[in-house]
N, C-alpha and C positions, 0 to 999 in steps of 0.2 A: 913280170907281165904274164907269164904262163900261169902262175899261181892265182893272180887276180882274175884272169880269164876263166880259170877253172871254178873259182868261187862264184863268179857271176853266173856261169853256166848252171852250177848246182842250185844257186838261188832261183834262177829262172825255172829250172826243172821242178824245184820244190814248190814254187808258186803255182805252176801249172798243175802239179799233182794235187796240191791243196785245193785249188779251184775245182778240179774235177771231183774230188772227194766230197766237197761241201756244196756242190751245185744243187743237189736235191736234199734240202733240209728245211726244218721248220722254225719259224720265228713267231712267238705269240705277239700279236699286235694289240691285244687289249681284252677287256672283259666284254663278252658278247651279251648284250642286254635284251636279246630277243625274248627271253622268258622272265623279264624283270620289269617292275614298275617302281620308279623312284618317288619317294615322298615329295610332293610339290613344294616349292618355296612359298612364302618366306620361312626360313629356318631360324628359330630363336636360340640364342646362346644358352647352353646348359641343358637343352632338351634333346632326348634321344629320338632319332628318326630311323626309318627302315626303307631299304631298297628290297621290296618284296620279291621273293623268288618263287615262281610258279612251276608246276609240274610239267608244263608244256608251253609252247609259244602262243596257244590260244588263251592262256592265262585264266583257266577255269577253276583251278584249285592251287592252294599254296601250303607248303609244309614248313616254311621258315623264311628267313631274311638275312641279308647283310646289313648290319646296323652301324650307326655312328652317333656319338654325342656331339652336337654342334659346338665347336670350339676351334682349335687349330686343325681339327679333323673336319672335313667337308664332304658334301655329297659327291659321288654316290656311295662312298665308303670303301671302295677297293679299286686298285689300278695295277697296271703292268708297267714296270720300268725296264727299258731295253738299253739304257746307257746312264749308269750312275754318274753324277757330275764330278765325283772325286775318284772313284775306283774303276768306273766303267762296267761294273757288274750288273747283272740282271736280277730282278726280283718281282714278286707279287706281294703287295703291301697295301696299306690304307692310303686314302687321299687326304690332301690338305697342305698346310705350310708349317714351317718351323717358326715358333713365336719369337725366337731370339734374333732372327734376321729376315723373317718373312720369305725365305727361300722355299722352293717346292720340296716336299718331303722326298727323301731319297733312301735307297737301300742302306747306305753307309752312315746314316744319321746315328747319333748316340743312342745307347740303350735307354729304355724308358722314355722315348720321345714319341710315343703313340704310333708305332710302325705296323702293328698287327691288324689285319683285317678281321672283322668279327662276324662269324657265321652262327646264327641261332636256329636251333631246331625247335619247332613249336609243338609237334605232335608225335615225334618218334618215327616218322616216315622218311623216305629218302630225300636228299637235298642235292639238286643238280646245279652246278656252277658251270656255265658255258664260257669257252674262250675262243677268240678268233685267231686264225693263224694264216701266214703266207709262207711261200718258199723263200729261204734265205740261208744263213749259216747255222750250223748246229748250235743250239743254245741251251744253257742250263739256268734255271730260274729258282732262286731261293724263295720259298713261300713262308712268310711270317704271318701266322694266323692265330685266332682264338676260335674255339668251338664251344658253344654254350648250350647246356641242357636247359632249355626254357619250356619244358613240358611240365606236367603235373606229377611226374614220377621219376624215380632214380634210373640211371643207366649203368650197365655193366661196362660199357666202353663204346667203341665205334669201329667201323670198317670203311676204308676209302678205296675207290677204284677209279682208274682212268678208262675212258671209252668214248663212244660216239653215239649220236642219235641218228639212227638209220630207219627211215620210214616210220618215224614216231616212236621207235623202240630203242632202248639202251643196248648197245653192243659193246661188251668189254674189250679193251685193247688186248693185243696178243704180243707175246715175246717176239722181239725182232722187227716190230712194225714201225719203229722210229718214234715211239712215245713211251715214256716210263719214268718211274721213280728212280732216283740215282744218288750217287755221292755228289759232293760239291764239285768234283772234277768231271762229272758227266758219265761216270761208269754205272750202267744200269745194274740193279740188284738182281742178277740172274740166278742167284741162290738165296734161299731164305736167310735173311740177315736180321740180327737183333740190334736194337738201339744201344744195347750195352757195349757193343763193339765199335760204335761210331761216336764221333765227337758230337756234343749237344748242338753245335752250330749246323750239323749235317742232318741229324735225325733225332728228334726228342719230343717228349710230351710232358710238360711241367705245369703245375699250378703256380700261382704267383709266389715269388720268393718272399714277399711280405707275410705270407701265411706260414711258410716253413722253409728253412734253408740257411746255410752259413753266410757270414759276411764275406765279401770278396771285393775286387776292384770296382765292380759295378754296383754293389749293394753294401753301403757302409754299416748297416745294421743287420742283425740276425732276424730270421723269421719268428713270428709270434708263437705259434704252437710248438715248433720244433726248431731249435737253433742250429742244428747240424745237418739235417737231411731234407731235401725238397720233397713235397708231395708230387707224385709223378705216376705215369703209366709206363710200363715197358712196351715198346713198339716192335712189331715184326714187319719186315718189308720184303716184298718181291717186286719184280719189274712193273707190274700193273696193279699192285694191291698193297695197302698198309693196313694193319689191324692191331688192336690193343691186346697186350698180354695182361699181366697182373697189375692191379692197382697197389701202390706202395702201402705197406701195412700201417705206417704212421697216419695216413689218411683214413684207411678203412677201419682201423681200431677206434678212431674217434667218431666217424660219421657213417660208416658202412659204405655203400656204393656211391657213385658219383651223384652229388646232390643236384636237384633242379633249382633254378634261380629263385623261385618263390618258396622253396622249402629249406633254404639254408638257415642256420642260426642267426639270431640278432647279436650285434656287438655294440660296445661303447667305443666311440672313436674320438681322437683328439687332434685338433688342427695345430700341428707343431711348427708350421712355417708361415701362417697367414697367407698362403698361396692357394687360390681356388682351383688352380690347374694341376695341383699335385694331390696324391692320395693322402688322406688323413691316417694317423697311426691307430692301429687296433689296440685297445687298452684292456678290454675284458669281453667275455662272451656269456650269453645267457644260457644256462643249463636248465632246460625245462621250457614251459610255454611262455612266449612273449605276447602280451596283449597290446595290439596296435590301437592307439587312440587318435593318431593323425597319419593316414596312409600316404599323404603327400610328403610330409617331413620324415616319415618312418619313425615317428616318436611313439612312446608307450612305456610299459613297465614289464619287468620280468617276474612272473609268478613263481619261478623256480629260484635259482641261486646264481648271482653274478660271480664268475670266477675269472682269474687271470693266470696266464702262463708266463708273465713277466716275473722277474725276481722280486719286485715290489709293485704294488698298485700305484698308479699316478706317475708324476714326473719328479726329477731331481731339482736341486736348487737353481739349475740353469734352464729349467723348463724342458728338459730332454726326457722322454720316456725311458724308464728303466729297461735294461736289456732283458731278453727272454732267457730263462733257464730251463724252459720246457716242463716245469713242474706246476701242476694245477693247484691253485690256492684260492680260498674264498675272498671276495672283496667285501669289506665291512659296509654296513648301512650308512655309517657316517661318511665314508668316501663317496658312495653313490649320491648321497644328498649334496655333497660339495660339487660333484660333477654336474648335477642337475642345475645348480645355481651358477655355473660357469658356462658362458656362451661358446667357449672353444670346445666344449664336449657335446657330443650328440649321439643318439642311437641310430642304428641302421642295419640293413641286411649285410651279412658278410658275403657279398655277391661273388667274390673271386673263388669261393668254394664251388661255384658252378661253371667257372670259366677255365678251360684247359688250353694252355698255350702250345701250339704245334709249330715245329720247324722241320721242313723237308724240302727236297729238291725235285723238280720235274725237268727232264731233259727232252727237248723236241728234236728229233732227227729228220729222217726222210718223210715228209708229210704226204708225198705222192703215194705212199703205201696205205694211207688211211682211207677208210670208206668215205669219209667226208674231209677232204684235204684242207678245207678252210675253217674247220671247227673241230674241237674236241671237248669232252665233258669230264669234269672232276665230280664224282658222285660220292656222297657220304651216306652211310647206313648207321644210324644210331642203334645201339643194342640195349633194349630195355632190361631192367634188372631181373625180371622174371624169366628172361631168355636163358636157356642152358647153353653156355659157351663151351665149344669143344676144347679139350686140352691141347695146347700147342705141341707140335712134333719137336723132337730133339734136333737142335741145330748143332752140327758136329764140330764147330770151330770157334765158339764164342765163350767158352769157359763157364757156361751156365747149365744147370740141370733144368732144361726147359720143360720137360714133361713130368718133372717132380717124382722120378722113380728112384732117386738116390744115386744115379749114375750120370756122369758128365762126359759129353763129347764122345770121343772114340771108345771110352769105357762102356758106353751104352750099346747094347746089341742092335738097337735101331740104326746105328751108324755103320754096321759091319759092311754094307755095300757102298758106302759113300767113298768116293775116290780119295778124299782127304785122309781117311783112316787106313786103307790098305797100303798106301804109298806115301813117302815123305813129301811134304808140300814146301815149295820154295816161297820165300817172302815176296809178296807183291808190293812194290815200293811206292805206290801212289794211291792206295785205297783206304788208308786209315785203319787197317785191320792187322793184328798180329797173326799173320797167316800160318807161320811155322811154330807158333805158340812157344817162343823162347823168351817172352816178356819184353820184347823190343818191337816197336812198330815203325814201318816204313824206313825213312832215312836214318833212324836211330839204330837200326839193325845193321850189323857189319856185313851182312849178305848183300846190302844195297850199295856198298862202296863202289864208286865208279859208274853206277847206273845213272842214266840221264834223269835229271830232276833232283838228284842227291849230290850234295857237295857243300860248298861254303855259301853263306849269305854274304851280301855285299856287292854282288855283281849287278849290273844294270838290269839283267833279266830276272835274277833270283830275288830281287827286292820288290818285285811287283807281279809275281806269278801266283800268289795265293797259296804257296806251298811251304812247308817247314823243311827247307832243303838240308839243314844240318842236324835235324832231329833233336833240337833242344827244347821243343815245345813252343817256340816263338816263331811267328810268321811275318815275313816281309818287314815293314817299318817298325813292328813291335820288337824285332830282333836287334840287339845292340850292334850286330855286324853290319846293319844297314844304315846306321846313324849318319854316316858321312856321304851316303849315296844321294845324288841329287833328287832321286824320286821320293825321298823321305824328308827333304828339307823344305 
């Protein structure tokens, strides 16, 4: 009785403390459309439409839009989910339904199910996406997004900031004000953090895996241009700002800076599954000028040379495209003639070279500290290619030579005053970072034994907490230790 009473008392006290701690916090209620005009219906299947984003609520000028191709994706093109119907997680994603069961799109839907909201910049100027908020429990939202260079020139990268519109002016969010970029567990990036130290599901900037990247459980085939490494940007994050670092050399060596959507090369594509809702396989690309004879169908001919990065041009006896070996080779005129005579082959822009997939988290805390408690703004600044981008400062605990001076982390004199270098640092067991740089992260580090959140998978709590408790790289129901837990059956 005494033990039960004590446990009840602790539970009640814990509940009251939790309630007090979360009484003043923010919940994103949705996309604030006060500076947006949505393309009016009817919307025709297969046509791309825009929710135009204006520079202010008077809607006098626009720099871009959130777009969607009418299909299982529907107007207005972006939404906020506060309760995933499977996991309960929160996210910012596209709108629409799942074609396999007509259920509403959710954060936990399978990969490649059109989850990313698509923001296009038309002129290289700032893009402001407004969000509505109310007071509630502290919330962390995974944003699954694409950012498209739809200008007439190349970009070096981009910068994103969180802030508020106060008296018609953008005011950047400040550290400690209850709004910030964070880890998936809601820990704000209070120190400059590189995406190289975070899991891709937490902070990353990748171009489509179909362009470049290895095969994995989500992608059965390797990427076309490079079968081993994704096209990507390094990201740097602070509490109120994210900005791009270096563009991966496998992209820049082929194409230079980030391509605009109307300046990408043309390719030859093959419909490998007779499914109009899936992407066709890229078979070859035109090196040189492509002459467009039909702008609607994106048909024409290559004045230069058709080349392929696949091991062979065309498909095997089973109608499957040959895998990529990453080595450029010419495609014969006979093969091109055969493709022209086959309705399953067609030319088109390799538009994914302009589309950067972004993943990051926004955590909303005490919104009563905001200048506008009912609204905040996510602002994007495209960086045109002619812009001189300052070299990034050295981050002292990510294992990278960020400022390219040949010295890494604490070996760089720039880090001499950083607390992580004068004194040993203990492992933080819940941030996804190897803080003490011993090669082991979070629960995989012996320093975390006995720490709350680290232990065995298989418990009712640890099989649904979104954390790799035993440090084996597998989380919740993906871990064999949870196979028999009712949360995973």
